[in-house]
C-alpha positions as CSV (number, residue, x, y, z in Angstrom):
1,X,58.7,2.9,54.1
2,X,55.2,3.4,52.8
3,X,55.5,-0.5,52.1
4,X,57.2,-1.5,55.9
5,X,54.3,0.5,57.6
6,X,51.8,-1.9,55.1
7,X,53.5,-5.1,55.6
8,X,53.2,-4.0,59.8
9,X,49.5,-2.8,59.8
10,X,48.6,-6.1,57.8
11,X,50.7,-7.9,60.3
12,X,48.6,-6.2,63.0
13,X,45.1,-7.0,61.3
14,X,45.9,-10.8,60.6
15,X,46.6,-11.2,64.4
16,X,43.8,-9.1,65.1
17,X,41.4,-11.1,63.3
18,X,43.3,-14.3,65.1
19,X,41.9,-12.5,68.4
20,X,38.4,-11.8,67.0
21,X,39.3,-8.0,66.7
22,X,39.9,-7.8,71.0
23,X,42.8,-5.1,70.8
24,X,44.0,-6.1,74.5
25,X,44.8,-9.8,73.4
26,X,46.9,-7.9,70.6
27,X,48.3,-5.5,72.4
28,X,49.5,-8.3,74.6
29,X,50.9,-10.7,71.9
30,X,52.3,-8.4,70.9
31,X,54.2,-7.3,73.4
32,X,55.0,-10.9,74.7
33,X,58.0,-12.8,74.1
34,X,57.5,-15.7,72.2
35,X,59.7,-19.1,72.6
36,X,58.3,-19.6,68.9
37,X,60.2,-16.6,68.0
38,X,63.4,-17.2,69.8
39,X,62.0,-15.8,73.1
40,X,61.5,-12.0,71.1
41,X,58.4,-10.2,70.9
42,X,56.9,-9.6,67.9
43,X,57.0,-6.1,68.6
44,X,61.1,-5.9,69.0
45,X,61.2,-8.4,65.9
46,X,59.4,-5.2,63.8
47,X,61.7,-3.2,65.9
48,X,65.0,-5.1,65.0
49,X,63.5,-5.2,61.2
50,X,62.2,-8.9,61.2
51,X,58.9,-8.1,60.0
52,X,59.4,-10.4,57.2
53,X,60.0,-13.7,59.5
54,X,57.3,-12.0,61.7
55,X,54.8,-11.7,58.8
56,X,55.6,-15.7,57.8
57,X,55.2,-16.6,61.3
58,X,51.8,-15.6,61.2
59,X,50.4,-16.2,57.8
60,X,51.7,-20.0,59.0
61,X,50.0,-19.9,62.4
62,X,47.0,-18.3,60.2
63,X,46.8,-21.4,57.7
64,X,47.3,-24.0,60.0
65,X,44.6,-22.7,62.5
66,X,42.3,-22.7,58.8
67,X,43.5,-26.6,58.5
68,X,42.9,-27.7,62.0
69,X,39.5,-29.8,62.8
70,X,36.6,-28.1,64.2
71,X,36.4,-29.1,68.1
C-alpha cells in the first residue's frame, strides 16, 4: 500500500511540475478525460489500478517535453 501511494505521489509531483506548480491546472488534468489514455481521466486510471500505465504515460510526456526544442 505504501508503494502504491508513493507511485501516485510521484505521478502527481511530475504533473504538478509540468504545470509549474499550479494546483488548479494539475487537479483539472487529473479530472479530465484524456483521448491519449483511451478517453478516461487520469484519476479514473488510478481508481481502476492502472497507475503503472499512467506513470509510463506521464514519464514519456516529460521525456518528450525535455527533448522538444525551445521556441
